[in-house]
N, C-alpha and C positions, 0 to 999 in steps of 0.2 A: 567287572567280571567278564568283559568281552574277551579276555585272554583265554577263557576256557572254550569259547565257541569253536566248533570243529575238532576239538581235541578228542582223542579216542582213549578210553580206559580199557585195560585188559585186552586190547586188540579186538574189542567187541562193541563197546558202547560209545557212540559218537555224539558229543554234545551239540545240540541244535540251537537252543535259546534259553535265556534265563526267564523263569516264570514266577519266581518267588524269592524273597530275601528276608531273613531274620538275623538277629544278632548271633554270629557264630555259625550260621547255616545259609546255604544256598540251595535252591531247588531249580533243576533244569529239565527241559524237555530234551530227550535224546532218542537215538535210533539204535535198536539192537540189530547190528549188522548180520549177526548169525541167523536170527529169526525174521529179519526184515520187518520189524514191527516197532511202533513207538513205545517208549518207556519213560518213566519218571526217575530221575536220579537226585537223591538228596545228598548233599556234600557237607561234611563237617570238617573244617580245617583248624589246625592248631595255630591260629593267627592271634594278633593282640587282643581280639575280642573273646578268645576262647576261655571257658571256665570248665572245671572238672564236673560241675553239675550238668553242663551241656553234653559231655561225653557219656555221663551216666544215663541221661534221658535218651540220648541217641541210641545207645546199645539196647536200652529197654524197648524202644520203639521197634528196633529190628527183631529182637527176640519175641516180642508180642505178635507182630505181624506174621512171623514165621509159624506161630502156633494157631493162627486163626484161619478159618475157611468159611467165608460168608460172601455171597454174591454182591452185597452192598458195601464191602470193605476192600480196599486195595490189596492185591496179591503180592506177597513177598516173592522176589525173584533172585536177589543176590545181595551179598554184603562183603565188602573187601576193603583193604587198606590202600590208600593212594599216596603217591609222592608227586608233588607239583613244585613249580618254581617258587610258590608261596609257602611251601612247607608240607608237612605230612598231614594226613587226615583219614577219614573213613567215608565210604560211599554206600548208600542203601538204594537198591534198585527195586522199583515197584512197577506193576502194569499201569499203563496209561488209560485213564477214563476220559473219553471225549464228552465233556459236559461243562456247563457253566455253574458257578456257585450261586447260592440263593441271593447273596449280596449283589452279584453282577446282574441277576435278573431284576432286582428292585431298582438298582441304579440305572438300568436301561429303560425304566418307566413301566415295568410289568407290575401288575397287581394280582392278588390271589383272592378268590372267593372263600367263604367260610368252609364250603365243602372241600375245596382244595387244601386249605390249611389243615383240616381234619385228616385228610389222606396223607399229607406230609408228616403230620404228627404220628399217625399210625405206623408209617414205614420207619420213622426214626426210632420209635419205641420198640418196634420189633427187632431192630438192630441192637438196641440196648438190652433187650431181653436176652439176646444171644450172648452179649458181652458179660452181662452181670451174673449170668448163671454158669460161667466158666469156673473152673477150680484151679487157682483162686480167681475170684471175680475181677474183671478188667474194667477200670474206670477211665473214661476218655479224658475228662477234665478240661477240655477246651472245645466244647460244642458251641458253634456260633455260625452265623450265616455264611461266612467265607470258607468254613470247613464242611459245609454240606453242599454237595453237587446235585444238580437236577438236569436230566436229559429226557428227550422224547416227550416233551410237553405238547399236548394237543388240546383241542376244545373240549374233549370228553375226559381228559385225565391230566393231573398236574405233572405226570411223568415219573421216572424212576429216580429214587433218592440214593445217594452214596455218602457215607461218612468217611472223611479223609483226615489226614494229618494227625497221626498218633504220636506226635512228638512230645506230648505232655502226659502220655498214658501212665497209669499206675496200677499195679496189681495189689489187691487188698490182702495183705498178709503181715504178720508180726515182723517188725523191723523194717517195714517199707519206708520209702523216702517221705520226708516231711517238707520237701521243696514246694514253695508257693508258686504255682503256675496257673495260667488261665488268662482270660481277657476281661477287663473291667466292664461291668454292665451285664456280662453273661455268666459270671462266676458267682456262686452263692456266698453268703456271709461266712459260712464255716470254712470255705476254701481259703479265705484271707488268713486264717489261722493255721493253714497247712493241713487241715483235715478234709479228706475226700471220701464220700460214700456214694453208693448207687443213687441215692436221692439227690446228690450234687449234680449228676448228669441230667436228672429230670428237671431240675431248676433251669439248667442251660437250654433244654428243649423248650420250656415255657418262655424263656427270654427270647429265644430265636423266633418263636411264633409271634411274640409281641412286636418284634422288628418287622416281620412280614405283614402284620396287620396294620401297623401304624406308619411304616416307612422311616421310623426313627429308632436309633439305638436306645435300649432301655436306660442307659446312663444319662440320656438327655431328657428323659421324662420325669415328672414329679414323683416323689415318694412320700409315703406316710408310714412311720415306724418301720422303715426299710422295705415296705411292700410297694412294688411298682404300681403307680396309678395310671393305667393305660386306657381305662374304659372309655373316657370321653374322646380319645384320639382314634378310636376304631369303631367300625360298624359291625358288631358281632352280637349274636343272640346271648341272652342272659345265661343259659346253661354253659355255653362255651367260654364265656368270660369267667364264670365261676370255676370252671375246670382249669383254665390257665392260671387263675389266682391260686388254686390248690397246688399246682406244680411249682409256682414261684413264691410260696410262703417263705418268709425269712427264716423261720425255725424249721430245720429239716425234719423234726419229729412230727410236724403238722403236714408234711407232704406225703404222697403215696410212698409206701415202704418199698415198692418195686415197680419196674416197668410193666409187669403183668397187671398189677393193681391199677396203674394209671391207664392202661389199655382198656380195661373192662368197660367203662362207660362208652368209649368210642366204638368198640367192637359190637356192643349191643345196639348202638344207634345205627351203625352202618350195615351190619351183616345179618343180625338175627331179628331185629325189629321187636325185641322183647318189651314187655310192659315196663313202665317206669318203676313199678313196685319191685321188680326183680333186681334193680340196681341198688347196691348197698350204699348207705349213707357214707360220705367220705369226709365231712367236716367234723373235726373233733376239737376239744380244747376249751369249749365254752362251758363254764360251770353250770350244771343243771341243778336247780334247787328242788327240795322236796315239794311236790305239787301234784294236784289231781289233773292238771292240764298235761296232756300228752302230745309229743311232737315227733313226727317221722319225716325224714328228709332224704330225697334222692336228687340227682342232678337236674331233673325236670319237674319234680313235684314236691311240694311241702304240704303236709297234712297235720292240722292241729285239732285235737279232740278236746273240747271245752265243756265242762259241766254247765248245764243250762242256767244255773244261778249266777254264773260268771260271764255269760255271753249275751249280747244284745245287738240291736241295730234297728234301722228304720222299720222294715217290715216285721222283724222279730218282735220288737216292742209293741207295735200295733196289734199283732196277733195275741200277744200275752195279755194286753189290756182288754181286747175283745173277748178272749176266753174268760178272763176274770169277771167281766160284766155279765156274760152269759151265765156263769156259775152263780153269781149273786142273785141275778134275776130268777134263775131256776129255783134256787132255795126259797126266795121270797114267795114266788108263785105257789110252790108246793105247800108252804106253811099256810098261806091264805086258803088254798083249796081244801086243806085238811079241816080247818076250823069251820068253814062253810058247810062242808059235807056232814060233819058231826052235828052242827047246830040244826040243820034242817032234816036230816034223815036218821039221826041217832046212831045206834050201832050198825045199822044197815049202811049208812053213809061211810062209817069208818072202814068197814070191810070192802066197800066199793072203791074207796080211795086207795087202799092197799093193792087191790087188783089192778087198778089203772096204772099205778106206779110200776108194778111188776111187768105189765105188758108194754107200756109205752115209755116208761121212765128210764129203764136200763140202757137202751141204745142211746138215749139223749145224754145220760150221765157219762157214758163212754165217749161220746162225741165231744163233750166239753171238758174232758179230763185235761187239766192244764199242765200236768207234770210230764216232763221229758228229761231223762237223765242227762243227756249231753247232745251237742251238735258237733259236726265235723266241718271245719273250715279248710277248704282245699284250694291251694294255689298251684297253678301250672304255668310253665313256660310255653307259649305258643306264638309262632310267627313274630318273634321279637317283642311280644308283649307278655304281661303277667295277667292271667285271668283268675278270678275268684269265684268259687262256688260254695254254697252252704247247703248241707243236707243233714237231716236228723241222723244221729248215730244209729246205724242199723242193728248194732249189738245191744242197744239200750231199750228201756221201756218206750213203747211207741204210743202216739196218739194221733187221731185223724187231724187234729188241729196243728200239728207240728209244721212249721214253715220250711219249704224246700225252695231255695232260690237258685235259679239258673246262672250260668257264667256271666260275669261282667268284668270289665277291665279295671285293674288296680291303678289308681292315680297317685295317691300320696300316703305316707305313713305318719301318724302323729302319736305323741305320747305325753303324759303329764299326770298330775295327781288331782283327784277331785275331792278326796276327804282322807287325809293322812290317818292311819297307815294304808289307806286304800288308793291304788293307782289304776290308771286306765291306758290301754293301748288301742288306737283307732285306725282302721283301714278304710280309707275313703275311695270309693269306687264310682264308676259311672252309674248314676241313678240311685245309688244307695250307699250306706256306710255300715260298718260292723265294728263292735268293740269288745274287748276282753278286759275284765277287771281282776285285780289280784293284789298281793302285797308287793312291796318294792322289788324283792328278789325275783319273783315270778315275772313281773313286767320287764325288768331289766334283761332277764334271760331271753324272753321272747323278742325284745327289741334287738338284741345282739344277733339272734338267729335270723330274724327277718331281714335286718339290714345287710347281713353277710350274704344271705341267699338271693335277695332281690337286687342288691346293689343300690338301693335307695337309702338316702339319709333321713333319719327321723327328724320331724319338726316338733319342737316342744310346744305344748298347749296347756295352759292353766285352766283345767276344767272346773266348773262350779260344782258345789255339792249336789245340786239338783240335776246334774248332767246324766247321772246314771240312775 
């Protein structure tokens, strides 16, 4: 394509250099002689590689850019027919953005911190929020590291993001094209079938973040049930890993329904500093059995409310045993005192015994009350670790003997059966362990939830009948 260098179109646009090439298309850096400014010219020629789908997409790209007005999207400047020695064609002129692609940054040895990745994700999702709320919605369909530009990077900021190359764009409307476009590794499963939704672009954003975090294309990473397994190739916090897995779920119905929903956890984390409880749970699809065990989940916190008869652990079991012994000892002592009092003092002893119980016994009975309706098992993501805290359920019946255990780090998860149909789930932490018992459906549900939220695989353990 050196033949086009220095050629002038419309007596205005002078070609300077070739900067991109695809089947049927060429992209040039040019100079607008009238405005004395650099521009980008995309050229589609009716050459042997030409297809009518190319023309359809090219015209759609021009029409879409002409309708858009966003600082992070190239500006439409001109569109015209050209005649060259190689044949006829069309040219699309856009403003020039002086920036490097994310792929170029990575290939040059650059790395991005988690904070920078979150900022890049936020900017990209804000662009998609603009595109997807157009009427009709605009789906980019080819978000990838080479189509996202970054400039003005500094030590305090990742820089300004730009989304370019709308050559695969589609508007969501009845009768829209079913042409399969996109880039392998960055396009979601439904796009292989010609179906594109706003959630399809969200998948591509997640795949782009995986590339930035690992330095590898998602297609080169292992997969399990079409889910990209990138966790061991990146150093990211559990909440952020969980969030990216949400965006790249193979089933589009399990992804965020919009860029706005995907933005919510990021915006709350960066801008508002809201409590974890204000972030709505975003993982769906795991079957929830009928159970008295309650579970609430946010990107940073998972809270399980467990009836006391289903919950136990090192300190919990010791406290229950201690309270049981105190209760038995108290009853035995009371009975013995009653008989001695009646035997030596008759009716006077009886009334004296009742008075002593009323004055001194009531607080004692309250203090050894062994019943507690439920406990809360709270897991939180902190500094790259998962910490566990156990507190008595504040909404349930209280007792002074209820154990409240401060935070400790989670090490492993175990599951197994100890007496069919009774099953047990165990959380092994530094210095202590906790377990939940229930039927198979309850424990399987909790295993799925915990494994999905923590990123830890469960180890099977064949508990004995006496373990609980």
